[in-house]
C-alpha positions as CSV (number, residue, x, y, z in Angstrom):
1,X,-32.9,-16.5,84.9
2,X,-32.2,-18.0,81.5
3,X,-32.7,-16.4,78.1
4,X,-35.9,-18.4,77.9
5,X,-37.3,-16.5,80.8
6,X,-36.8,-13.3,79.5
7,X,-39.2,-11.7,76.8
8,X,-37.7,-11.9,73.4
9,X,-38.2,-8.2,72.7
10,X,-36.2,-7.2,75.8
11,X,-33.3,-9.6,74.6
12,X,-33.1,-8.1,71.5
13,X,-32.6,-4.6,72.5
14,X,-31.4,-4.8,76.1
15,X,-27.9,-4.4,77.3
16,X,-26.7,-6.0,80.6
17,X,-24.4,-4.1,83.0
18,X,-22.2,-7.0,84.0
19,X,-19.5,-5.3,86.2
20,X,-18.6,-1.9,87.2
21,X,-16.1,0.0,89.4
22,X,-15.5,3.4,90.7
23,X,-13.9,5.8,93.0
24,X,-15.5,8.9,94.3
25,X,-15.0,11.6,97.2
26,X,-15.2,9.6,100.4
27,X,-15.2,6.3,98.8
28,X,-12.4,4.3,97.4
29,X,-14.6,1.6,96.3
30,X,-18.4,0.9,95.2
31,X,-19.0,-0.9,98.8
32,X,-18.2,2.4,100.6
33,X,-19.7,4.4,97.7
34,X,-23.1,2.8,98.5
35,X,-22.9,3.2,102.3
36,X,-22.4,6.8,102.0
37,X,-25.2,7.1,99.5
38,X,-27.7,5.2,101.7
39,X,-26.7,7.0,104.8
40,X,-27.0,10.6,103.4
41,X,-23.2,11.4,103.8
42,X,-21.8,14.6,102.1
43,X,-18.3,13.6,101.1
44,X,-17.1,17.2,99.9
45,X,-13.8,18.0,101.7
46,X,-13.1,21.3,103.6
47,X,-9.4,22.5,104.0
48,X,-7.5,24.5,106.5
49,X,-5.2,27.2,105.2
50,X,-2.0,25.2,106.1
51,X,-3.3,22.4,104.1
52,X,-4.1,24.5,101.1
53,X,-0.7,26.5,101.4
54,X,1.2,23.0,101.7
55,X,-0.4,21.8,98.3
56,X,0.8,25.0,96.6
57,X,-2.3,27.5,97.0
58,X,-1.6,31.1,96.3
59,X,-1.4,32.9,99.7
60,X,-3.0,36.1,98.2
61,X,-5.7,34.1,96.6
62,X,-6.6,32.7,100.1
63,X,-7.2,36.0,101.5
64,X,-9.7,36.7,98.9
65,X,-13.2,36.9,100.8
66,X,-15.0,34.9,98.1
67,X,-12.3,31.9,98.4
68,X,-14.2,28.8,99.1
69,X,-11.8,26.1,100.5
70,X,-14.0,22.9,99.5
71,X,-13.7,20.3,96.9
72,X,-15.0,16.9,96.2
73,X,-11.5,15.2,96.3
74,X,-10.2,11.8,95.5
75,X,-7.4,10.9,97.6
76,X,-4.5,8.9,96.6
77,X,-5.0,9.6,93.1
78,X,-1.3,10.0,92.7
79,X,-0.7,6.3,93.5
80,X,-0.4,3.8,90.5
81,X,0.7,0.3,90.2
82,X,2.9,0.7,87.4
83,X,4.7,-2.5,87.1
84,X,1.3,-4.3,86.8
85,X,0.5,-2.4,83.6
86,X,4.1,-2.4,82.1
87,X,5.1,1.3,82.8
88,X,8.5,2.1,83.9
89,X,8.9,4.6,87.0
90,X,9.8,7.5,84.4
91,X,6.8,6.9,82.5
92,X,4.3,6.3,85.4
93,X,5.6,9.7,86.8
94,X,4.9,11.5,83.5
95,X,1.5,9.6,82.9
96,X,-1.4,11.7,83.9
97,X,-3.0,10.5,87.2
98,X,-6.4,10.3,85.2
99,X,-4.8,7.7,83.1
100,X,-3.4,5.9,86.2
101,X,-6.7,5.7,87.9
102,X,-8.8,5.0,84.9
103,X,-6.5,1.8,84.0
104,X,-6.8,0.6,87.6
105,X,-10.7,1.0,87.3
106,X,-11.0,-0.6,84.0
107,X,-8.9,-3.7,85.5
108,X,-11.4,-3.8,88.6
109,X,-14.7,-3.6,86.5
110,X,-13.5,-6.4,84.4
111,X,-12.7,-8.6,87.5
112,X,-16.1,-7.5,88.9
113,X,-17.7,-8.8,85.8
114,X,-15.9,-12.2,86.2
115,X,-13.5,-11.6,83.3
116,X,-9.9,-11.6,83.6
117,X,-8.2,-8.4,82.6
118,X,-5.6,-9.2,79.9
119,X,-8.1,-11.6,78.5
120,X,-6.7,-11.4,75.0
121,X,-3.1,-12.3,76.4
122,X,-4.1,-15.0,78.8
123,X,-4.8,-18.5,79.3
124,X,-8.4,-17.4,79.8
125,X,-8.9,-15.9,76.3
126,X,-10.7,-18.8,75.2
127,X,-13.4,-18.2,77.8
128,X,-13.6,-14.5,77.3
129,X,-15.4,-12.3,75.0
130,X,-14.1,-12.1,71.5
131,X,-14.1,-8.3,70.9
132,X,-14.0,-5.7,73.6
133,X,-14.6,-2.0,73.1
134,X,-13.6,1.0,75.1
135,X,-15.5,4.3,75.3
136,X,-14.2,6.7,77.9
137,X,-13.7,10.4,78.3
138,X,-11.8,12.7,80.7
139,X,-11.3,16.2,82.0
140,X,-8.7,18.8,81.5
141,X,-6.0,18.3,84.2
142,X,-3.3,20.4,85.7
143,X,-0.7,17.6,85.1
144,X,-1.4,17.7,81.4
145,X,-0.9,21.5,81.2
146,X,2.2,21.3,83.2
147,X,3.7,18.6,81.2
148,X,3.0,20.4,78.0
149,X,4.7,23.6,79.0
150,X,7.8,21.8,80.6
151,X,10.6,21.8,78.0
152,X,12.9,19.8,80.5
153,X,10.3,17.1,80.4
154,X,10.2,17.0,76.5
155,X,13.9,17.0,76.4
156,X,14.0,13.9,78.6
157,X,11.4,11.5,77.3
158,X,10.5,13.3,74.0
159,X,7.6,15.5,73.1
160,X,5.6,12.9,71.5
161,X,6.1,10.7,74.5
162,X,4.9,13.6,76.8
163,X,1.7,14.0,74.7
164,X,0.5,10.2,74.5
165,X,1.1,9.8,78.4
166,X,-0.7,13.1,79.2
167,X,-3.4,13.9,76.8
168,X,-6.7,12.7,77.4
169,X,-7.4,11.7,73.9
170,X,-5.3,8.5,74.6
171,X,-7.2,7.5,77.5
172,X,-9.2,4.9,75.7
173,X,-6.2,3.6,73.6
174,X,-4.0,3.1,76.7
175,X,-6.9,0.8,78.1
176,X,-7.0,-1.2,75.0
177,X,-3.4,-1.5,74.7
178,X,-2.5,-2.4,78.3
179,X,-5.5,-4.8,78.9
180,X,-5.1,-6.2,75.2
181,X,-8.7,-5.2,74.3
182,X,-9.1,-5.4,70.3
183,X,-12.6,-3.9,69.8
184,X,-13.6,0.0,69.0
185,X,-11.4,2.2,71.3
186,X,-12.9,5.7,71.4
187,X,-12.3,8.9,73.4
188,X,-15.7,10.6,73.9
189,X,-15.9,14.4,75.0
190,X,-19.2,16.1,75.5
191,X,-18.1,18.1,78.6
192,X,-20.1,17.2,81.6
193,X,-22.2,14.6,79.9
194,X,-19.0,12.8,78.6
195,X,-19.3,9.4,80.5
196,X,-23.2,8.9,79.9
197,X,-22.6,9.7,76.4
198,X,-19.8,6.9,76.4
199,X,-22.4,4.7,77.7
200,X,-24.9,5.5,75.0
201,X,-22.1,4.9,72.4
202,X,-21.1,1.7,73.8
203,X,-24.8,0.4,73.9
204,X,-25.2,1.2,70.3
205,X,-21.9,-0.5,69.4
206,X,-23.3,-3.6,71.1
207,X,-26.5,-3.5,69.5
208,X,-24.9,-3.0,66.0
209,X,-22.6,-5.9,66.8
210,X,-19.5,-3.8,66.8
211,X,-18.0,-5.6,69.7
212,X,-19.2,-8.3,72.1
213,X,-18.4,-6.5,75.4
214,X,-17.9,-2.8,76.1
215,X,-16.1,-0.8,78.9
216,X,-17.9,2.6,79.2
217,X,-17.2,5.6,81.5
218,X,-15.3,8.5,82.4
219,X,-12.7,10.2,84.8
220,X,-12.0,13.5,86.3
221,X,-9.0,14.5,88.3
222,X,-8.4,18.2,87.5
223,X,-5.6,18.2,90.0
224,X,-4.3,15.7,93.0
225,X,-3.8,18.7,95.1
226,X,-6.0,20.1,98.0
227,X,-7.7,23.2,96.4
228,X,-10.7,25.2,96.6
229,X,-12.3,27.9,94.3
230,X,-13.2,31.4,94.1
231,X,-17.0,32.0,94.1
232,X,-18.3,34.6,91.5
233,X,-21.8,35.9,91.8
234,X,-23.9,34.6,89.0
235,X,-21.1,31.8,88.4
236,X,-21.9,28.1,88.5
237,X,-20.0,27.4,91.9
238,X,-21.6,27.5,95.4
239,X,-20.6,30.1,97.9
240,X,-20.6,27.8,100.8
241,X,-19.1,24.6,99.5
242,X,-22.1,22.6,99.3
243,X,-24.5,21.6,96.4
244,X,-28.2,21.7,97.1
245,X,-30.0,20.5,93.9
246,X,-33.5,21.4,93.7
247,X,-33.6,23.4,96.8
248,X,-34.6,26.9,97.4
249,X,-31.3,27.7,98.8
250,X,-29.4,26.0,95.9
251,X,-26.8,28.7,94.7
252,X,-24.1,26.5,92.8
253,X,-22.2,23.3,92.4
254,X,-18.7,22.3,93.8
255,X,-15.9,20.8,91.8
256,X,-15.4,17.2,92.2
257,X,-13.3,14.3,91.0
258,X,-14.1,10.6,90.5
259,X,-13.9,7.6,88.2
260,X,-16.3,5.2,87.1
261,X,-16.3,2.4,84.6
262,X,-18.9,-0.1,83.5
263,X,-18.7,-3.4,81.8
264,X,-21.5,-4.0,79.1
265,X,-22.6,-7.0,77.4
266,X,-26.0,-7.9,75.2
267,X,-28.3,-9.0,77.8
268,X,-28.9,-12.5,75.7
269,X,-25.3,-13.3,75.7
270,X,-24.7,-12.1,79.2
271,X,-27.6,-14.6,80.3
272,X,-26.1,-17.4,78.0
273,X,-22.6,-17.1,79.1
274,X,-23.3,-17.0,82.8
275,X,-22.3,-13.4,83.5
276,X,-23.1,-11.5,86.8
277,X,-26.1,-9.1,85.6
278,X,-26.2,-6.1,87.9
279,X,-28.8,-4.1,86.0
280,X,-30.3,-3.7,82.4
281,X,-30.1,-0.9,80.2
282,X,-33.4,-0.9,78.4
283,X,-32.9,2.3,76.2
284,X,-30.6,5.4,75.6
285,X,-30.8,8.6,73.6
286,X,-28.7,11.8,73.1
287,X,-29.7,15.2,71.7
288,X,-28.2,18.6,71.6
289,X,-29.9,22.0,72.4
290,X,-28.5,23.6,69.3
291,X,-29.3,27.2,69.3
292,X,-32.6,26.8,71.2
293,X,-31.4,28.4,74.6
294,X,-30.2,31.8,75.8
295,X,-26.3,31.2,75.6
296,X,-23.8,28.4,74.8
297,X,-23.2,27.4,78.3
298,X,-27.0,27.5,79.1
299,X,-29.1,24.3,79.0
300,X,-32.4,24.2,76.9
301,X,-35.7,22.7,77.9
302,X,-37.1,21.2,74.7
303,X,-34.1,19.0,73.7
304,X,-33.8,17.7,77.3
305,X,-37.2,16.7,77.2
306,X,-36.5,15.0,73.8
307,X,-33.7,13.0,74.9
308,X,-35.7,11.6,77.9
309,X,-39.0,10.7,75.9
310,X,-36.7,9.0,73.2
311,X,-34.9,6.9,75.4
312,X,-38.0,5.6,76.8
313,X,-39.4,5.1,73.4
314,X,-36.3,3.1,72.5
315,X,-36.9,1.1,75.8
316,X,-40.5,0.5,74.5
317,X,-41.8,2.0,77.6
318,X,-43.8,5.0,78.5
319,X,-41.7,7.6,80.6
320,X,-44.5,7.3,83.2
321,X,-43.3,3.7,84.1
322,X,-40.4,5.3,86.0
323,X,-40.1,5.2,89.6
324,X,-37.0,7.4,90.0
325,X,-34.9,9.7,88.1
326,X,-31.3,10.7,88.8
327,X,-30.9,14.0,87.5
328,X,-28.1,16.0,86.3
329,X,-28.7,18.3,89.2
330,X,-25.9,20.7,89.6
331,X,-27.7,23.0,92.2
332,X,-27.5,26.0,90.0
333,X,-30.7,28.1,89.8
334,X,-30.9,28.3,86.0
335,X,-29.7,24.5,85.6
336,X,-32.1,23.2,88.0
337,X,-35.0,25.2,86.9
338,X,-34.6,24.1,83.3
339,X,-34.0,20.5,84.1
340,X,-37.2,20.4,86.2
341,X,-39.3,21.9,83.6
342,X,-38.0,19.3,80.8
343,X,-38.2,16.4,83.3
344,X,-41.7,17.3,84.4
345,X,-42.8,17.6,80.7
346,X,-41.3,14.1,79.9
347,X,-42.7,12.3,83.0
348,X,-46.0,14.2,82.7
349,X,-47.9,11.0,82.9
350,X,-46.6,9.8,86.0
351,X,-47.1,10.5,89.7
352,X,-44.9,10.9,92.6
353,X,-41.7,9.7,90.7
354,X,-38.6,10.1,92.9
355,X,-35.9,12.6,91.6
356,X,-32.3,13.3,93.1
357,X,-28.8,14.2,92.4
358,X,-25.7,12.7,93.6
359,X,-23.7,15.8,93.2
360,X,-25.0,16.9,96.8
361,X,-22.9,14.1,97.9
362,X,-19.8,14.2,95.9
363,X,-19.7,17.5,93.9
364,X,-19.6,17.9,90.2
365,X,-17.4,15.2,88.6
366,X,-17.3,16.6,85.2
367,X,-16.5,14.0,82.7
368,X,-17.2,11.3,85.3
369,X,-20.5,12.8,86.4
370,X,-22.7,10.6,84.4
371,X,-21.1,7.3,85.5
372,X,-21.4,8.4,89.1
373,X,-25.0,8.9,88.6
374,X,-25.6,5.7,86.7
375,X,-23.7,3.7,89.0
376,X,-25.7,5.2,92.0
377,X,-28.8,4.3,90.3
378,X,-27.6,0.6,89.7
379,X,-26.6,0.3,93.4
380,X,-30.0,1.7,94.3
381,X,-31.8,-0.9,92.2
382,X,-29.7,-3.7,93.7
383,X,-30.5,-2.7,97.2
384,X,-34.1,-1.7,96.4
385,X,-33.5,1.4,98.3
386,X,-33.7,5.1,97.3
387,X,-30.8,7.1,98.6
388,X,-31.5,10.8,99.6
389,X,-30.2,13.9,98.3
390,X,-28.4,15.6,100.9
391,X,-28.2,19.2,102.4
392,X,-31.5,19.9,101.2
393,X,-34.3,21.4,103.6
394,X,-36.6,23.4,101.3
395,X,-37.4,21.8,97.9
396,X,-38.3,24.1,95.3
397,X,-41.9,25.1,94.7
398,X,-42.1,24.0,91.3
399,X,-42.1,20.4,92.6
400,X,-45.5,20.7,93.8
401,X,-46.8,21.2,90.4
402,X,-44.7,18.4,89.0
403,X,-45.0,14.4,88.9
404,X,-41.6,14.5,90.6
405,X,-40.9,14.4,94.2
406,X,-37.3,15.1,95.7
407,X,-35.9,12.2,97.7
408,X,-34.8,13.5,101.0
409,X,-34.5,10.4,103.1
410,X,-33.6,6.9,102.3
411,X,-36.5,4.9,101.6
412,X,-37.5,1.4,100.4
413,X,-37.9,1.1,96.7
414,X,-41.0,-1.1,96.5
415,X,-41.5,-3.9,94.0
416,X,-44.6,-3.6,91.8
417,X,-46.8,-6.3,89.9
418,X,-46.2,-6.6,86.2
419,X,-43.2,-4.1,85.9
420,X,-39.5,-4.2,87.3
421,X,-38.1,-1.4,89.1
422,X,-37.5,1.3,86.3
423,X,-35.3,4.5,86.5
424,X,-34.0,7.1,84.2
425,X,-30.5,9.0,84.5
426,X,-29.8,12.1,82.8
427,X,-26.7,14.0,82.2
428,X,-26.2,17.4,80.5
429,X,-23.1,18.9,79.1
430,X,-22.0,22.4,78.7
431,X,-22.5,22.9,74.9
432,X,-26.0,21.5,75.0
433,X,-25.2,17.6,74.7
434,X,-28.1,15.8,76.7
435,X,-28.3,12.1,77.5
436,X,-30.8,9.9,79.2
437,X,-30.3,6.2,79.9
438,X,-33.4,4.0,81.1
439,X,-32.3,1.5,83.5
440,X,-34.2,-1.3,85.2
441,X,-33.5,-4.0,87.9
442,X,-31.6,-7.2,86.9
443,X,-33.7,-10.2,86.1
444,X,-34.3,-12.4,89.2
445,X,-31.9,-15.4,89.1
446,X,-32.8,-18.6,91.1
447,X,-30.8,-19.3,94.3
448,X,-28.1,-21.9,93.7
449,X,-27.1,-24.6,96.4
450,X,-24.0,-23.7,98.4
451,X,-23.0,-27.3,99.0
452,X,-20.8,-28.7,96.1
453,X,-20.6,-32.4,95.5
454,X,-17.0,-32.3,96.7
455,X,-14.5,-30.0,98.3
456,X,-13.4,-27.3,95.8
457,X,-10.0,-25.4,95.3
458,X,-10.3,-21.5,95.6
459,X,-6.9,-20.2,94.1
460,X,-5.8,-16.7,94.9
461,X,-2.8,-14.7,93.6
462,X,-1.4,-11.3,94.0
463,X,2.0,-9.3,93.4
464,X,2.8,-9.1,97.1
465,X,2.1,-10.8,100.4
466,X,0.3,-8.0,101.7
467,X,-2.0,-7.8,98.7
468,X,-2.8,-11.4,99.1
469,X,-3.5,-11.1,102.7
470,X,-6.0,-8.3,101.7
471,X,-7.7,-10.1,99.0
472,X,-8.1,-13.2,101.3
473,X,-9.6,-11.2,104.0
474,X,-11.9,-9.5,101.5
475,X,-13.2,-12.6,99.9
476,X,-13.6,-14.2,103.4
477,X,-15.9,-11.3,104.2
478,X,-17.9,-11.4,101.1
479,X,-18.7,-15.3,101.9
480,X,-19.9,-14.6,105.3
481,X,-22.7,-12.2,103.7
482,X,-26.2,-13.4,103.8
483,X,-26.2,-13.2,100.0
484,X,-23.0,-14.9,99.4
485,X,-22.7,-16.7,95.9
486,X,-22.5,-20.5,95.8
487,X,-19.0,-21.9,96.2
488,X,-19.0,-23.5,92.7
489,X,-19.5,-20.1,91.3
490,X,-16.8,-18.5,93.5
491,X,-14.4,-21.3,92.4
492,X,-15.5,-20.9,88.5
493,X,-14.9,-17.0,88.9
494,X,-11.6,-17.2,90.8
495,X,-10.2,-19.9,88.3
496,X,-11.2,-18.2,84.9
497,X,-11.8,-14.6,85.9
498,X,-8.5,-13.5,87.4
499,X,-5.0,-12.8,86.1
500,X,-2.5,-15.4,87.7
501,X,0.3,-13.3,89.7
502,X,3.3,-14.4,91.4
503,X,2.5,-14.6,95.0
504,X,-0.1,-17.4,95.4
505,X,-2.3,-19.1,98.0
506,X,-5.3,-21.4,98.0
507,X,-7.8,-23.0,100.4
508,X,-10.0,-26.3,99.8
509,X,-13.6,-25.9,101.3
510,X,-17.0,-27.7,100.7
511,X,-19.1,-24.6,101.8
512,X,-18.9,-21.0,102.1
513,X,-18.4,-20.8,105.9
514,X,-15.7,-23.2,105.6
515,X,-14.2,-21.4,102.9
516,X,-14.4,-18.0,104.7
517,X,-12.9,-19.4,107.8
518,X,-9.9,-20.9,106.0
519,X,-9.5,-17.7,104.0
520,X,-9.4,-15.7,107.3
521,X,-6.7,-17.9,108.5
522,X,-4.7,-17.7,105.2
523,X,-5.0,-13.9,105.7
524,X,-3.5,-14.5,109.0
525,X,-0.5,-16.5,107.6
526,X,-1.7,-19.8,108.3
527,X,-1.8,-22.4,105.4
528,X,-4.9,-24.7,104.7
529,X,-4.0,-28.0,106.4
530,X,-5.9,-29.6,103.6
531,X,-4.0,-30.0,100.2
532,X,-4.8,-30.6,96.7
533,X,-2.3,-31.5,93.9
534,X,-3.6,-28.9,91.7
535,X,-3.5,-26.4,94.4
536,X,0.2,-27.3,95.3
537,X,1.0,-26.7,91.4
538,X,-0.7,-23.4,91.6
539,X,1.2,-22.4,94.7
540,X,4.4,-23.4,93.0
541,X,3.8,-21.0,90.2
542,X,2.8,-23.3,87.7
543,X,0.0,-22.8,84.8
544,X,-2.9,-25.0,86.0
545,X,-5.7,-26.3,84.0
546,X,-8.5,-26.5,86.2
547,X,-11.0,-29.5,85.7
548,X,-14.6,-28.5,84.6
549,X,-16.9,-28.0,87.5
550,X,-20.3,-29.9,88.0
551,X,-23.4,-28.4,86.9
552,X,-24.1,-25.1,85.4
553,X,-21.7,-22.7,86.9
554,X,-21.7,-18.9,86.3
555,X,-19.4,-15.9,87.1
556,X,-20.3,-13.8,90.1
557,X,-19.1,-10.4,91.6
558,X,-16.3,-10.9,93.9
559,X,-13.9,-8.6,95.7
560,X,-11.5,-7.2,93.2
561,X,-7.5,-6.9,93.1
562,X,-6.4,-4.6,96.1
563,X,-4.1,-2.1,94.3
564,X,-1.3,-0.7,96.4
565,X,0.8,1.1,94.0
566,X,3.2,3.8,95.1
567,X,2.9,7.6,94.7
568,X,4.2,8.6,91.3
569,X,3.2,12.4,92.2
570,X,1.8,14.8,89.9
571,X,3.1,17.8,87.7
572,X,1.8,21.2,88.9
573,X,1.9,24.6,87.9
574,X,2.5,25.9,91.4
575,X,5.4,25.9,93.7
576,X,5.0,24.1,97.0
577,X,4.9,26.7,99.9
578,X,7.0,24.9,102.3
579,X,10.3,22.7,102.1
580,X,8.6,19.9,103.3
581,X,6.1,19.9,100.4
582,X,8.8,20.6,98.2
583,X,10.6,17.4,98.8
584,X,7.2,15.7,98.2
585,X,6.9,17.4,94.8
586,X,6.8,14.7,91.8
587,X,10.1,14.2,89.9
588,X,10.9,12.0,87.2
589,X,12.8,9.0,88.1
590,X,16.7,9.4,87.5
591,X,19.1,6.6,86.8
592,X,22.0,5.8,89.2
593,X,25.3,7.2,88.0
594,X,27.3,5.1,85.5
595,X,30.9,4.2,86.6
596,X,33.1,6.1,84.1
597,X,34.7,3.9,81.6
598,X,37.8,4.8,79.8
599,X,36.4,6.2,76.9
600,X,34.0,9.4,77.7
601,X,32.1,8.8,74.5
602,X,31.3,5.3,75.8
603,X,30.1,7.0,79.2
604,X,28.0,9.4,77.4
605,X,26.1,7.0,75.2
606,X,25.6,4.7,78.0
607,X,24.1,7.6,80.1
608,X,21.6,8.5,77.2
609,X,20.6,4.6,76.9
610,X,20.1,4.2,80.8
611,X,18.2,7.4,81.0
612,X,16.0,6.8,77.9
613,X,14.9,3.1,79.3
614,X,14.8,4.2,82.9
615,X,17.5,1.6,84.2
616,X,19.2,1.5,87.4
617,X,22.8,1.7,86.2
618,X,25.5,0.0,83.8
619,X,24.9,-3.4,85.2
620,X,21.2,-3.4,83.4
621,X,23.2,-2.9,80.0
622,X,23.5,-6.8,80.0
623,X,20.0,-7.2,78.4
624,X,18.5,-6.6,74.9
625,X,16.6,-3.5,74.1
626,X,13.2,-5.0,74.3
627,X,14.1,-7.0,77.6
628,X,14.8,-3.4,79.0
629,X,11.2,-2.3,78.2
630,X,12.1,-0.4,75.0
631,X,9.5,0.2,72.4
632,X,9.4,2.0,69.0
633,X,8.7,5.5,70.3
634,X,11.7,5.3,72.7
635,X,13.8,4.1,69.8
636,X,12.8,7.2,67.9
637,X,13.3,9.5,70.8
638,X,16.8,7.9,71.5
639,X,18.0,8.1,68.1
640,X,17.0,11.8,68.0
641,X,19.0,12.5,71.0
642,X,22.1,10.7,70.0
643,X,21.8,12.6,66.7
644,X,21.2,16.1,68.2
645,X,23.4,15.9,71.1
646,X,26.3,13.6,69.8
647,X,25.9,13.9,66.0
648,X,25.6,10.2,65.7
649,X,23.0,8.9,63.1
650,X,21.9,5.5,64.4
651,X,19.8,3.3,62.1
652,X,16.6,2.2,64.0
653,X,17.3,-1.4,62.8
654,X,19.9,-1.5,65.3
655,X,17.5,-1.3,68.2
656,X,15.8,-4.4,67.0
657,X,18.9,-6.8,66.9
658,X,19.0,-9.4,69.5
659,X,22.3,-8.0,71.1
660,X,22.9,-6.5,74.7
661,X,22.4,-2.9,75.2
662,X,26.2,-2.9,76.1
663,X,26.8,-4.3,72.6
664,X,24.7,-1.5,71.2
665,X,26.4,1.0,72.7
666,X,29.8,-0.2,71.6
667,X,28.2,-0.3,68.1
668,X,27.0,3.3,68.5
669,X,30.4,4.7,69.5
670,X,31.9,2.6,66.6
671,X,29.6,4.6,64.2
672,X,30.7,7.8,65.6
673,X,34.4,6.9,65.3
674,X,33.8,5.6,61.8
675,X,31.5,8.4,60.6
676,X,28.8,6.1,59.7
677,X,25.3,7.5,59.2
678,X,21.8,6.3,58.0
679,X,20.2,9.2,56.1
680,X,16.9,7.6,56.2
681,X,16.6,8.4,59.7
682,X,16.4,12.2,59.3
683,X,12.9,11.8,57.5
684,X,11.4,9.3,60.2
685,X,12.5,11.8,63.0
686,X,11.1,14.7,61.2
687,X,7.9,12.8,60.7
688,X,7.5,12.0,64.5
689,X,8.6,15.5,65.5
690,X,5.9,17.0,63.4
691,X,3.2,14.8,64.9
692,X,4.5,16.0,68.4
């Protein structure tokens, strides 16, 4: 569909979802997430006592009869491809797992949209969006709390560095900095409705022209450990480790983890630029309950209703046009009752509108809950299938008098004349912030011929051979699917929508089936016998200028980068119960010992420099400060340690000079011996320490 085929009023206020990525319990990617949702899988985990003790659980707490050994857990949340994002081992170990996972998910979401991450820094910049904003939020974490109360960590890397590597207020800025995105960068915090509020703010920013593309979403990884919770009568947590929204047996929710990021653009721009439109956001609204509720943590009816009706009004539609509502649906008696009352009032003109909640599948993902719900709804729209709410056997009687019906089995989402498929998504935060988003199915686009005028080069790259193999295999499987995109669009996306990495491969093909077979061979270690001069230049590591493809090509959603980072652990407030677990506990990387030079002061200064920059040893001192990965914050921290521990006042300018670290350490030693000092440093250090 082109811009001419979409009604003008829709273009003016509609926002396209052009890419998305997420990881949720039982689902390392959105393909498996959809399979679990469609098949009605409950992805909540239960743990044995041995597992819990090994991860640091309190044995006395486990003996509490009210302890529930269940969680919506995100495995491998401690893994991170640090080098890809420019973090040293020491920084990666200190970096909160929420930051790590969110950075990788933002990267994958941009790739899903067909845009290369690092757009502002890469050769693809001219083809990419000019201003990209970031609107995200996160949850409190055990890692951040442990880091903030660890004096040894502060002494090692600096209190300010600890804060910017662990505090959730830096989630958005790290994405903007590491991916080179220069639009607005905002942390959003509205408790459980955080990520859907982030979507609302991103939509508003796009419509106001504050940015041309926006990343919106949230992350919640309270702890990477296996852990349960204690159930309290009248509390929000379930007594049996299962969440049953809108069921007569509903008794609470289950803590969950997750991360979700969506890439948004104005619909008009997305269509004009050939972006892969996955769904369309027609309207959004945010309200707060104020004092109109029984208590601070309780939800309120009136403003939940207002959020829904205002969002549909912003969409220019009646709420009765909805076919489905993805509810906040925590499975608590009070929350479900109030939400059902509010939604029934808002959708009063409708009949048989489906309702459900993803919390029955994955638990309550806190700051990521809204993103999990919106992504679920978009996947249902794409697949024209309503996914069931699981573990429900007796829907609450109030539904009988409501325009809503609980979806308990997977069912076809029928098309209808005159209106696209339409849904609403609600998120409610403790403290009263209510959000509602109106989302519709993506506009139909004509099928494109798969046979190009001549064979095309499909370039691939990764950081390791293993990752290149995984990427080739995933792309081969995608091209064998019935709805595989045209080969010209695949080539265009691979050439312009991916970051060039050192390990490379390519195939030459004239159709999707041929490309899939050759990619399978490449994954098996067999090179394509057909060669191409540009492909060979690509293979040798050159920066290739690819020729323009024939016809009107567009970006398409393809398998994204297969991250394979090592575990960097996570800081914890509890000690592991076994020696085996203790050896697995995270520690900050330590440099190898420095051979003792003749002068003890030389050795001490060199050790401080090596530790601050996370170097491997004395051999690494033959590079400059910035070649070794140094930055301004590390310079201030190192200068502070030199002053406090050795009584040497080092001018910051010394770190900026194009000399080797060995020469720099020699100069620092000379300053000590000559009594040189820079009195201006004290004021600068005091300013940074006050900030910390």
